[in-house]
C-alpha positions in Angstrom: 8.7 4.4 10.1 11.7 5.8 8.4 11.8 2.8 6.1 8.3 3.6 4.9 9.3 7.2 3.9 12.5 6.0 2.2 10.6 3.4 0.2 7.9 5.9 -0.8 10.5 8.4 -1.9 12.4 5.8 -4.0 9.1 4.7 -5.5 8.3 8.4 -6.4 11.8 8.8 -8.0 11.2 5.6 -10.1 7.8 6.9 -11.3 9.4 10.3 -12.2 12.0 8.4 -14.2 9.2 6.5 -16.0 7.6 9.8 -17.0 10.8 11.2 -18.3 11.5 8.0 -20.1 8.0 7.9 -21.6 8.4 11.5 -22.9 11.7 10.7 -24.5 10.2 7.8 -26.3 11.7 4.8 -24.5 8.4 3.0 -23.7 10.1 -0.3 -22.7 12.2 1.4 -20.0 9.2 3.5 -19.0 7.2 0.3 -18.3 10.1 -1.1 -16.3 10.3 2.0 -14.2 6.6 2.0 -13.5 6.8 -1.6 -12.3 9.8 -0.8 -10.1 8.0 2.3 -8.7 4.9 0.2 -8.0 6.9 -2.5 -6.2 8.5 0.1 -3.9 5.2 1.8 -3.2 3.6 -1.6 -2.5 6.3 -2.5 0.0 6.0 0.9 1.7 2.2 0.5 1.9 2.4 -3.0 3.4 5.1 -2.0 5.9 3.0 1.1 6.9 -0.1 -1.1 7.4 1.9 -3.6 9.5 3.4 -0.8 11.7 0.0 0.9 12.0 -1.6 -2.3 13.3 1.1 -3.0 15.8 0.9 0.5 17.4 -2.4 -0.4 19.1 -0.7 -2.9 21.4 2.0 -0.5 22.7 
């Protein structure tokens, strides 16, 4: 479960970097940071769903 939290926090950091980059005017880097944040959040979500489903059998 710790991996889910770490991936979620890293995704949040990437999305905050995207906001800062967008405000400063670097829209290309902002788009890259949004994609990276989305990838981390997607991986955290899929890992969370897999762990949630396997807890029923314990």
